N, C-alpha and C positions, 0 to 999 in steps of 0.2 A: 570480099574476103570469104573464102570458103570456111564453113564451120560444120562440125559433126556433133550431133547431140546423142548422149547415151543416158537413158532413163533407167535407173536400177530398181524402181518401185516394184516391178513384177517379180524380181528374183532376189529380193532383199535378204531372204533367209537361206539362200542356196550358194554356199561359199565357192564351190568349184565353178559354178556357172558365172558368178560374179567375176572371178579371175579371168575366165575365158572371154567374157564380154568386154572387159577392160583391155585385155591383150589384143583381141580382134579389132577393137576401136582404135587403139594406138597404132597397130599395124596398118589399118586402113588410112589413117591420117598420114603416116609415113609414105605409104605406097602411092597415095593420090595427091600428095603435097597439100593436105588440108592443114591450115595453120592453127586452127583452134578446135579443141575438143571440149565440149561442155558436158560435164558429168553431173547427173542429178541423183545423189544418194537419198534425197529427201531429208526431212527435218527430224523425224523420230527421236530416238535416244542418243543419236550421234555415233552409235557403234558402226554402222555401215560406212559413214564418212571416214571414221578412223581406219577401217579396213581398206578403203579405197586409197587413203593416204599412205598406209603401210605398203600396199601394192606398188604405188607410184614411187616409193622410196627405195625399192629394190635396185641394186646396181645395174642389172641388165635392162631394166625399164628406164631408169633415170637417164641413161645415155641417149635415149631416143628423143627426149623432149627438152625444151629450152627452160621453161619455168611454169610454176603453178600459181594461180591466183584463187583466193577464196572470195566469193561474192560478198561484199560488205553489206549489201541490203538483203540478201537471202542466204542464210547459212546452210541451206539445203542444196547448195550448188557450188561446183568447183569448175575452174577453167584450166585446161592444160594447153600451153602454147608451144608450137613447134617452129623451128627455124630451118629453112632449107637453103643450101648453097646453090 
């Protein structure tokens, strides 16, 4: 199963870069039929994770993926799952 990993530690305080990185990663998953995107916003204050979830909740983004899972053992990690026909 193909998986793409996006670590946001390096750009945690750069809003526009975060949106672009998320958008690019989602597009890459769709284009390359990668079924799982692992996003690592890190554990910090939780603000970055909230930003990522808000981004994923946009209607235009939401229609691209199947579902989101929060890692129960590591709250600094999210999984986005894609389904391809």
